[in-house]
C-alpha positions as CSV (number, residue, x, y, z in Angstrom):
1,X,5.8,-22.6,5.4
2,X,9.6,-23.2,5.1
3,X,9.3,-25.8,7.6
4,X,7.0,-27.8,5.4
5,X,9.0,-27.3,2.3
6,X,7.0,-24.5,0.9
7,X,9.4,-21.7,1.1
8,X,8.1,-20.1,-2.1
9,X,5.0,-19.0,-0.3
10,X,7.1,-16.9,2.3
11,X,7.8,-13.4,1.1
12,X,11.2,-12.1,2.2
13,X,10.0,-8.6,2.1
14,X,8.6,-7.1,5.3
15,X,7.0,-3.8,4.4
16,X,7.8,-0.7,6.4
17,X,4.3,0.4,7.2
18,X,5.4,3.8,8.2
19,X,7.0,4.5,4.7
20,X,5.8,7.3,2.6
21,X,5.2,6.3,-1.0
22,X,3.6,7.6,-4.2
23,X,0.5,5.9,-5.6
24,X,2.5,4.5,-8.6
25,X,5.1,3.1,-6.2
26,X,2.4,1.3,-4.0
27,X,0.7,0.2,-7.1
28,X,3.8,-1.3,-8.6
29,X,4.7,-3.1,-5.3
30,X,1.5,-4.3,-4.2
31,X,-0.7,-4.6,-7.2
32,X,-3.1,-1.6,-6.6
33,X,-4.4,0.6,-9.2
34,X,-2.7,4.0,-8.6
35,X,-5.8,5.8,-9.2
36,X,-7.6,3.8,-6.6
37,X,-5.1,5.2,-4.0
38,X,-5.7,8.7,-5.3
39,X,-9.4,8.2,-5.2
40,X,-9.4,6.8,-1.7
41,X,-7.5,9.9,-0.6
42,X,-9.9,12.2,-2.5
43,X,-12.8,10.5,-0.6
44,X,-11.1,11.2,2.7
45,X,-10.2,7.6,3.5
46,X,-6.4,8.4,3.4
47,X,-4.2,11.2,4.7
48,X,-2.1,12.8,1.8
49,X,1.5,13.8,2.5
50,X,4.1,15.4,0.2
51,X,3.2,18.1,-2.2
52,X,0.3,18.6,-4.5
53,X,2.5,17.6,-7.6
54,X,3.9,14.6,-5.9
55,X,1.5,13.4,-3.2
56,X,2.6,10.5,-0.9
57,X,0.7,8.1,1.3
58,X,1.6,6.1,4.4
59,X,1.9,2.5,3.3
60,X,0.3,1.1,6.4
61,X,-2.8,3.4,5.9
62,X,-3.3,2.2,2.3
63,X,-2.8,-1.5,3.1
64,X,-5.2,-1.1,6.2
65,X,-7.8,0.6,4.0
66,X,-7.7,-1.9,1.3
67,X,-7.9,-4.8,3.9
68,X,-11.1,-3.1,5.4
69,X,-12.6,-2.5,2.1
70,X,-12.5,-6.2,1.3
71,X,-14.6,-7.1,4.4
């Protein structure tokens, strides 16, 4: 898109899909509802990492599940 003068379309950020993030961090960065991430994990669609009081999720798993959900 930069080549066509539309550099505003290109995001500089390349997400680390292996990053472990909390649901609120993912929600803030990618526009998800934090409770959706928790509900997806509760339903068995996402593996939970971290502790019970501070669960974390692999970013790539969350993004992949969200993309599959929209199909």
